[in-house]
C-alpha positions in Angstrom: -43.5 177.2 245.3 -43.9 179.0 242.0 -41.4 176.6 240.3 -43.4 173.6 241.7 -46.6 175.0 240.2 -44.9 175.5 236.8 -43.6 172.0 236.8 -46.9 170.6 237.8 -48.7 172.4 235.0 -46.1 171.2 232.6 -46.8 167.6 233.8 -50.5 168.1 233.1 -49.7 169.4 229.6 -47.2 166.5 228.9 -49.8 164.0 230.2 -52.5 165.4 228.0 -50.1 165.5 225.0 -49.3 161.8 225.6 -53.0 161.1 225.7 -53.6 162.9 222.4 -50.6 161.6 220.6 -50.0 157.9 221.3 -46.6 158.0 219.7 -44.6 156.5 222.5 -46.2 153.0 222.3 -47.9 153.1 225.7 -51.3 151.6 226.0 -54.3 153.8 226.0 -55.1 152.8 229.6 -51.6 153.8 230.8 -52.0 157.2 229.1 -55.3 157.8 231.0 -53.6 156.8 234.2 -50.7 159.3 233.8 -53.2 162.0 232.9 -55.1 161.2 236.0 -52.0 161.3 238.1 -51.0 164.7 236.7 -54.5 166.1 237.4 -54.4 164.7 240.9 -51.0 166.4 241.5 -52.7 169.7 240.6 -55.6 169.0 243.0 -58.0 168.6 240.1 -59.7 165.5 241.6 -62.8 165.4 239.4 -60.6 165.3 236.3 -58.3 162.8 237.9 -61.2 160.6 238.8 -62.5 160.7 235.2 -59.0 159.7 233.8 -58.6 156.9 236.3 -62.0 155.5 235.4 -61.0 155.7 231.7 -57.8 153.9 232.5 -59.6 151.0 234.2 -62.2 150.9 231.5 -59.4 150.6 228.9 -58.0 147.6 230.7 -54.8 149.2 232.1 -52.3 146.4 232.8 -51.0 147.5 236.2 -52.8 147.9 239.6 -51.8 151.6 240.3 -54.9 152.9 238.5 -57.2 150.8 240.6 -55.5 151.9 243.8 -55.8 155.5 242.8 -59.4 155.1 241.9 -60.2 153.4 245.2 -58.4 156.0 247.1 -60.2 158.9 245.5 -63.6 157.3 246.0 -62.7 156.6 249.6 -61.7 160.3 250.1 -65.2 161.2 248.8 -66.8 158.7 251.2 -68.2 156.8 248.2 -67.3 153.5 249.9 -69.4 151.3 247.6 -67.5 152.6 244.5 -64.2 152.2 246.3 -65.1 148.6 247.2 -65.9 147.9 243.5 -62.5 149.3 242.5 -60.6 147.1 244.9 -62.6 144.0 244.1 -62.0 144.6 240.4 -58.3 145.0 241.2 -58.2 141.7 243.0 -59.9 139.9 240.1 -56.9 140.9 238.0 -54.2 140.6 240.7 -55.5 138.3 243.4 -52.2 138.3 245.3 -52.3 142.0 246.1 -52.4 141.9 249.9 -52.5 145.7 250.2 -55.7 145.8 248.1 -57.3 143.1 250.4 -56.5 145.2 253.5 -57.9 148.4 251.8 -61.0 146.5 250.8 -61.6 145.3 254.3 -61.2 148.8 255.6 -63.8 150.0 253.0 -66.2 147.3 254.2 -65.9 148.6 257.7 -66.5 152.2 256.5 -69.4 151.1 254.4 -71.1 149.4 257.4 -70.4 145.9 256.3 -68.2 144.6 259.2 -69.0 141.0 258.6 -67.4 141.1 255.2 -64.4 142.8 256.8 -64.2 140.0 259.4 -64.0 137.4 256.7 -61.3 139.2 254.8 -59.1 140.0 257.8 -59.4 136.3 258.9 -58.3 135.2 255.4 -55.3 137.5 255.5 -54.3 136.1 258.9 -54.7 132.6 257.6 -52.5 133.4 254.6 -49.7 134.5 256.9 -50.5 138.2 257.3 -48.9 140.2 260.1 -51.0 139.5 263.2 -49.7 142.6 265.0 -51.1 144.7 262.1 -54.3 142.7 261.5 -55.6 141.5 264.9 -56.7 145.0 266.1 -58.6 145.6 262.8 -60.2 142.1 263.1 -61.2 143.0 266.7 -62.8 146.3 265.5 -64.7 144.4 262.8 -66.0 141.8 265.2 -67.0 144.5 267.7 -68.9 146.4 265.0 -70.6 143.1 264.0 -71.8 142.7 267.6 -69.6 139.7 268.3 -68.0 140.9 271.5 -66.5 137.6 272.6 -64.6 137.3 269.3 -63.6 140.9 269.5 -62.2 140.3 273.0 -60.3 137.3 271.7 -58.7 139.3 268.9 -57.7 142.2 271.2 -56.4 139.7 273.8 -54.3 138.0 271.2 -52.9 141.3 270.1 -51.9 142.2 273.6 -50.0 139.0 273.9 -47.9 140.2 270.9 -48.0 143.9 271.8 -48.5 144.3 275.6 -48.0 148.1 275.1 -51.0 148.4 272.8 -53.1 150.9 274.8 -55.8 151.0 272.1 -56.3 147.2 272.3 -56.4 147.4 276.1 -58.9 150.2 276.0 -61.2 148.4 273.6 -60.9 145.3 275.8 -61.9 147.4 278.8 -65.0 148.7 277.0 -66.0 145.1 276.0 -65.6 143.9 279.6 -67.7 146.8 280.8 -70.4 146.1 278.2 -70.5 142.4 279.2 -70.9 143.4 282.9 -67.4 142.1 283.9 -66.6 144.9 286.3 -63.3 143.7 287.8 -61.3 143.0 284.6 -62.7 146.3 283.2 -61.5 148.2 286.2 -58.1 146.5 286.1 -57.7 147.4 282.4 -58.7 151.1 283.1 -56.3 151.3 286.0 -53.5 150.0 283.8 -54.4 152.5 281.1 -53.9 155.4 283.5 -50.2 154.9 282.9 -50.6 155.3 279.2 -50.7 158.9 278.1 -52.8 158.3 274.9 -55.7 156.8 276.7 -55.3 158.0 280.3 -58.2 160.6 280.1 -60.5 158.0 278.5 -59.5 155.5 281.2 -60.3 158.0 284.0 -63.7 158.7 282.5 -64.4 155.0 282.0 -63.3 154.2 285.5 -65.6 156.9 287.0 -68.6 155.7 285.1 -67.9 152.1 285.9 -67.4 152.6 289.6 -70.6 154.7 290.0 -72.6 152.2 287.9 -71.3 149.2 289.9 -72.3 150.8 293.2 -75.7 151.9 291.8 -76.5 148.3 290.9 -75.3 147.1 294.3 -77.6 149.7 296.0 -74.7 151.4 297.7 -74.9 155.0 296.4 -77.5 156.1 298.9 -75.6 154.8 302.0 -73.4 156.8 304.3 -69.8 156.2 303.4 -66.8 155.7 305.7 -63.8 157.6 304.6 -61.3 155.3 302.9 -63.7 152.3 302.4 -62.9 152.2 298.7 -59.2 151.7 299.4 -60.0 148.6 301.5 -62.0 147.0 298.7 -58.9 146.4 296.7 -60.6 147.6 293.5 -58.6 150.8 292.8 -55.4 151.7 294.6 -54.9 155.2 296.1 -52.2 156.0 293.6 -54.4 155.0 290.6 -57.3 157.1 291.9 -54.9 160.1 292.3 -53.7 159.6 288.7 -57.3 159.5 287.4 -58.1 162.7 289.2 -55.0 164.4 287.8 -55.9 163.4 284.3 -59.4 164.9 284.5 -58.0 168.1 286.3 -55.5 168.5 283.5 -58.3 168.0 280.9 -60.3 170.7 282.6 -57.3 173.0 282.7 -57.1 172.7 278.9 -60.9 172.8 278.3 -62.5 174.8 281.2 -66.1 174.0 281.6 -65.9 170.6 279.7 -69.1 168.8 280.8 -67.6 165.4 280.1 -64.6 166.0 282.4 -66.7 167.7 285.1 -69.0 164.7 285.2 -66.0 162.4 285.4 -64.2 164.2 288.1 -67.5 164.8 290.1 -68.2 161.0 290.0 -64.7 160.1 291.1 -64.9 162.5 294.1 -68.4 161.4 294.9 -67.4 157.7 294.8 -64.6 158.4 297.4 -67.0 160.2 299.7 -65.5 163.6 299.0 -68.8 165.3 298.7 -67.9 168.9 299.1 -65.3 168.7 296.4 -67.7 166.8 294.2 -70.3 169.6 294.8 -67.9 172.1 293.2 -67.8 170.1 290.0 -71.5 169.5 289.9 -72.3 173.2 290.6 -70.1 174.1 287.6 -72.0 171.5 285.6 -75.3 173.2 286.6 -74.0 176.4 285.1 -72.7 174.9 281.8 -75.6 172.5 281.3 -78.6 173.9 283.2 -81.1 171.9 281.2 -79.6 168.5 282.0 -82.0 167.1 284.7 -79.3 164.6 285.7 -77.1 167.4 287.0 -79.9 168.6 289.4 -80.5 165.1 290.7 -76.7 164.9 291.4 -76.9 168.2 293.2 -79.8 167.1 295.3 -78.0 164.0 296.3 -74.8 165.9 297.3 -76.7 168.6 299.2 -78.6 165.9 301.1 -75.4 164.1 302.0 -73.9 167.3 303.3 -77.0 168.1 305.4 -78.2 171.1 303.3 -81.8 169.9 303.2 -83.4 173.1 301.8 -80.8 173.2 298.9 -81.4 169.5 298.4 -85.2 170.1 298.0 -84.7 173.0 295.6 -82.3 170.9 293.5 -84.7 168.0 293.5 -87.6 170.2 292.4 -85.5 171.6 289.6 -84.6 168.0 288.6 -88.3 167.1 288.4 -89.1 170.2 286.4 -86.2 169.6 283.9 -87.0 165.9 283.6 -90.6 166.7 282.7 -89.5 169.3 280.1 -87.1 166.7 278.6 -89.9 164.1 278.4 -92.3 166.6 276.7 -89.5 167.6 274.3 -88.8 164.0 273.4 -92.5 163.3 272.9 -92.9 166.3 270.6 -89.8 165.3 268.6 -91.1 161.7 268.2 -94.5 163.0 267.0 -92.7 165.3 264.6 -90.6 162.5 263.2 -93.7 160.3 262.7 -95.5 163.2 260.9 -92.5 163.8 258.6 -92.3 160.1 257.8 -96.0 160.0 256.9 -95.7 163.1 254.7 -92.5 161.9 252.9 -93.1 160.5 249.4 -92.9 156.8 249.3 
């Protein structure tokens, strides 16, 4: 480690010496680039940034300086400056496909997904690797609010890469947003087999099943044990896997409100009210101010015939909901006041 530091310091001194004594015939821009590279090796990013800017200003005749400048700006979340660096690079070297991909990613990071869509589509039209670009194009379409085009991109990617769990998960989210329950459920069930997205799939499945029944007006009805198996929506094996994923998540993160909600919903949807009550009671301890928890408790106590407990939980729900409404109104009034007091 000591030897590496000595060598790195020597590199800085050599680079600076080259910059001061242009005796080796290199261009001034190249000298600034190598000085910046040496500074970056030492972790001296501000100095490196200054040298890379000087290299570009001097008209350095190779793209590495522009790439380095864009990367440093990106690391600082100065996406507008990174965009400018990559665009300038492409003016000089229009065939640099890597720069086009980095530019598109910067557009996404800068909140300009429409520009990224155009660039990713151009890359595809120019023969770019669809397996690498279709997912990014789908993300850009999604951020632009064009869900049908995003779904098309993710679907095309799945034709090439059927094992792309990320594309399938994004597609499931789009189906859910569009109100297409059955293909969304099918996608979530398939994702339960994929380790990377299994937990997210279990949570998405729980939310979707509950919301689907809520819209159909079925949540308040008495349920017959096993009715959900007969619907053909979710097989018993898939439901078991979803439960196991959330139980494993809770074992790793005891008290996780997200996973308690998910598991409680899955158990409730199956009519396993006593088991669901355990999850929701734990939720009431970890998030006592969340009025939705007390509504869920009231519903479960009522279904289990505990009328007094149901009334108490419902009263707590009403109290917490009123507090939440007051807090939201106070925050809104505070925000309006701050906006009026802020200098224009």
